[in-house]
C-alpha positions in Angstrom: -116.7 79.1 7.7 -114.1 80.1 10.3 -110.3 80.2 10.0 -107.9 79.7 12.8 -105.2 82.3 13.4 -102.1 80.2 13.8 -100.3 83.2 15.3 -102.7 83.0 18.3 -102.4 79.3 18.8 -101.2 78.5 22.3 -97.6 77.3 22.6 -97.1 73.8 23.9 -95.9 73.6 27.5 -92.1 73.6 28.0 -90.6 70.2 28.5 -89.7 69.4 32.1 -85.8 69.3 32.1 -85.9 66.5 34.6 -88.2 64.3 32.5 -85.5 62.0 31.1 -85.7 58.7 29.2 -85.3 55.2 30.6 -81.8 54.1 29.7 -81.7 51.0 31.8 -81.8 48.7 28.8 -79.0 50.4 26.9 -75.5 48.8 26.8 -72.5 50.9 27.6 -69.0 50.5 26.3 -65.9 52.2 27.8 -62.9 52.8 25.6 -59.9 53.1 27.8 -61.8 51.0 30.3 -58.7 49.6 31.9 -57.5 53.0 33.1 -58.6 54.3 36.5 -61.2 56.7 35.1 -62.7 54.1 32.7 -62.7 51.4 35.3 -64.4 53.7 37.8 -67.2 54.7 35.4 -67.6 51.1 34.3 -67.9 49.9 37.9 -70.4 52.6 38.9 -72.6 52.0 35.9 -72.5 48.2 36.2 -73.2 48.5 39.9 -76.3 50.6 39.0 -77.5 47.7 36.8 -76.2 48.9 33.4 -74.8 46.4 30.9 -71.1 47.4 30.5 -68.2 46.3 28.3 -64.7 47.4 29.0 -62.6 48.2 25.9 -58.8 48.1 25.6 -56.2 47.7 22.9 -55.5 44.4 24.6 -58.6 42.2 24.9 -56.9 40.0 27.5 -56.2 43.0 29.7 -59.8 44.1 29.3 -61.1 40.7 30.2 -58.9 40.6 33.4 -60.1 44.1 34.4 -63.7 43.2 33.8 -63.4 40.1 35.9 -62.0 42.1 38.8 -64.8 44.6 38.6 -67.6 42.0 38.6 -71.2 43.1 38.3 -71.5 41.4 34.9 -68.9 43.6 33.3 -67.3 42.1 30.1 -64.1 42.8 28.4 -63.1 43.2 24.7 -60.8 45.0 22.4 -61.8 48.5 21.6 -63.3 47.7 18.2 -65.5 44.9 19.6 -66.4 47.1 22.6 -67.7 49.8 20.2 -69.6 47.4 18.0 -71.5 45.7 20.8 -72.5 49.0 22.7 -75.4 51.4 22.3 -73.5 54.1 24.1 -69.7 54.5 24.0 -67.7 56.4 26.6 -64.3 57.7 25.5 -61.9 57.6 28.5 -58.6 57.2 26.7 -55.5 59.4 27.4 -55.5 62.7 25.5 -52.3 61.7 23.6 -54.1 58.7 22.0 -57.5 60.4 21.6 -57.3 61.3 17.9 -55.7 58.0 16.8 -58.1 55.9 18.8 -61.2 57.5 17.4 -59.9 57.6 13.8 -59.3 53.9 14.0 -62.8 53.2 15.3 -64.7 55.6 13.0 -66.6 52.7 11.3 -67.4 50.9 14.6 -68.6 54.1 16.2 -70.9 55.1 13.3 -74.4 55.6 14.5 -73.4 55.3 18.1 -74.0 57.8 20.9 -70.5 58.8 22.0 -69.7 60.4 25.3 -66.2 62.1 25.4 -64.9 62.6 28.9 -61.3 63.4 28.0 -59.6 66.5 29.4 -56.6 67.8 27.4 -54.1 68.8 30.0 -50.4 69.6 30.3 -48.2 69.4 33.4 -45.1 71.3 34.3 -43.3 72.4 37.5 -46.1 74.9 38.0 -48.8 72.3 37.9 -51.6 71.4 35.6 -52.7 73.7 32.7 -55.3 73.3 29.9 -54.4 72.6 26.4 -56.4 74.0 23.5 -56.9 71.5 20.7 -57.0 72.8 17.1 -60.7 71.9 16.9 -61.5 73.8 20.2 -61.8 70.9 22.6 -61.5 67.1 22.9 -65.2 66.8 22.3 -65.1 68.9 19.2 -62.2 66.9 17.9 -64.2 63.7 18.5 -67.1 65.3 16.5 -64.8 66.2 13.7 -63.3 62.7 13.5 -66.6 60.9 13.9 -69.0 62.6 11.5 -71.4 59.6 11.5 -71.6 59.4 15.4 -73.7 61.4 17.8 -71.0 63.0 19.9 -71.6 64.4 23.4 -69.4 65.3 26.3 -69.8 64.5 30.0 -68.1 62.9 33.1 -65.1 65.3 33.1 -65.0 66.2 36.8 -65.2 62.9 38.6 -62.7 61.3 41.0 -61.3 58.0 39.8 -60.6 57.2 43.4 -64.1 57.7 44.6 -65.6 56.0 41.5 -63.6 52.8 42.4 -64.1 52.9 46.2 -66.6 50.1 46.9 -67.3 51.4 50.4 -68.9 54.6 49.0 -72.6 54.0 48.2 -73.3 57.5 46.7 -71.2 60.1 44.9 -72.9 63.4 45.4 -72.1 65.4 42.3 -73.5 67.0 39.2 -72.4 65.9 35.7 -72.2 68.6 33.1 -73.5 67.3 29.8 -72.9 69.0 26.4 -74.1 68.1 22.9 -75.9 69.2 19.8 -79.2 67.3 20.1 -81.5 67.3 23.1 -82.5 63.7 22.6 -78.8 62.7 22.9 -78.0 64.9 25.9 -81.2 63.7 27.6 -79.9 60.1 27.3 -76.5 61.1 28.8 -78.2 63.0 31.6 -80.3 60.0 32.4 -77.3 57.7 32.3 -75.4 59.9 34.7 -78.4 59.9 37.0 -78.4 56.1 37.1 -75.4 56.3 39.5 -76.7 57.0 43.0 -76.0 60.6 44.1 -75.2 61.8 40.6 -77.3 64.2 38.5 -76.9 64.9 34.8 -77.3 68.6 33.9 -77.4 70.1 30.4 -74.5 72.6 30.0 -74.7 73.7 26.4 -73.4 72.8 23.0 -70.1 71.2 22.2 -68.6 74.6 21.4 -68.7 75.2 25.2 -66.8 72.0 26.0 -63.4 73.6 26.2 -64.4 75.5 29.4 -65.7 72.3 31.0 -62.6 70.3 30.1 -60.2 73.1 31.2 -61.8 73.5 34.6 -60.1 70.3 35.6 -56.7 72.1 35.7 -58.2 74.5 38.3 -59.8 71.7 40.3 -56.4 69.9 40.5 -54.9 73.0 42.1 -57.8 73.3 44.5 -57.4 69.6 45.5 -53.7 69.9 45.9 -53.9 72.9 48.1 -56.8 71.8 50.3 -56.3 68.1 50.2 -60.0 67.7 49.4 -62.3 67.0 46.4 -63.6 70.1 44.8 -67.4 70.2 44.7 -69.3 70.0 41.5 -72.9 70.5 42.7 -75.2 73.2 41.5 -77.3 73.9 44.6 -79.8 76.3 43.1 -81.0 73.9 40.4 -84.3 72.1 41.3 -87.0 70.1 39.7 -89.6 72.2 37.9 -92.3 70.0 39.2 -91.4 69.7 42.9 -89.1 72.6 43.5 -86.7 70.3 45.2 -83.3 69.0 44.1 -83.5 65.5 42.6 -80.7 64.4 45.1 -80.1 65.4 48.7 -77.1 67.6 49.4 -74.1 66.3 51.3 -74.6 66.1 55.1 -71.0 66.3 56.3 -67.6 67.7 55.6 -65.9 66.7 52.4 -62.8 65.1 53.9 -61.2 63.3 51.0 -58.0 61.7 49.5 -55.0 63.9 48.9 -55.0 64.2 45.1 -51.9 62.8 43.4 -52.7 64.6 40.2 -49.8 63.6 38.0 -51.2 61.7 35.0 -50.6 58.0 34.9 -50.4 57.6 38.6 -52.4 54.6 39.7 -52.8 55.4 43.3 -53.6 58.3 45.6 -52.3 59.4 49.0 -55.0 59.8 51.5 -55.0 62.5 54.2 -55.3 61.2 57.8 -58.8 62.6 58.0 -60.2 60.8 55.0 -63.8 59.5 55.6 -65.6 57.3 53.2 -69.3 57.1 53.1 -72.4 58.1 51.3 -73.1 61.7 50.6 -70.0 62.9 52.4 -67.9 63.4 49.3 -68.0 66.2 46.7 -65.8 64.4 44.2 -63.0 66.0 42.5 -62.2 65.2 38.9 -60.7 62.2 37.2 -59.2 63.1 34.0 -58.2 61.5 30.7 -55.9 64.4 30.1 -52.7 62.4 29.5 -52.4 59.2 31.6 -56.1 58.6 32.0 -57.1 60.1 35.4 -56.4 62.3 38.4 -57.5 61.7 41.9 
């Protein structure tokens, strides 16, 4: 009779980080979906074939916005949006973040929640990061939604580029944070549904503050250089092929001048703005206060 020394048993091979689940059949709801950032994410996901519902405090307003976006997007009040969705993106203004999630705790129970809110303040010196008591907007969401699976992602995207119908691809990486790999894999896969985007795991929720705060720096970059700050990690490649899942940009990142004040619904474009696939390294959109920045 022989015994097997479990200590010498071979370890299973490491999971390929680019081996992500198929999320094409999951429905996505966007709370704050009538704001520029929410509309932009809804448009891109729906255009990629995802089933999307826009949520708003005003169901009629959500319905109107959904009709304008097309691609099968539907509108509903926030509670109904949460109930009918498998994945719920939180894109509400920071000022209403806690109240919105508290009111929807029951509807969001069991759901995969993606928080993309950036807590920011603005004064005459520009944008600056706020530090929530819980540590970050994502950690506040996790504290308020104990029965939900909270993750964080989509913080550094341009609302202008997301909504620009002439742009086929948005060449950027989306940093994804969360506590369970199964959940962050789903969010990575969802981000990667949008042409040009790539979801990358960036740690647990305790690291979300740094990701949310970076937007304040990117606003300064965009204002100074009138360009969208890049968010692409060039050295990351597929473990299987050694090549990046998406091709890098092929031209200069000429881009809109960022009107970064929260609540602004438009952006001023520099004379050299060029729209087209793979020419943009998008700067952030934010749900810091008024819902976005360009």
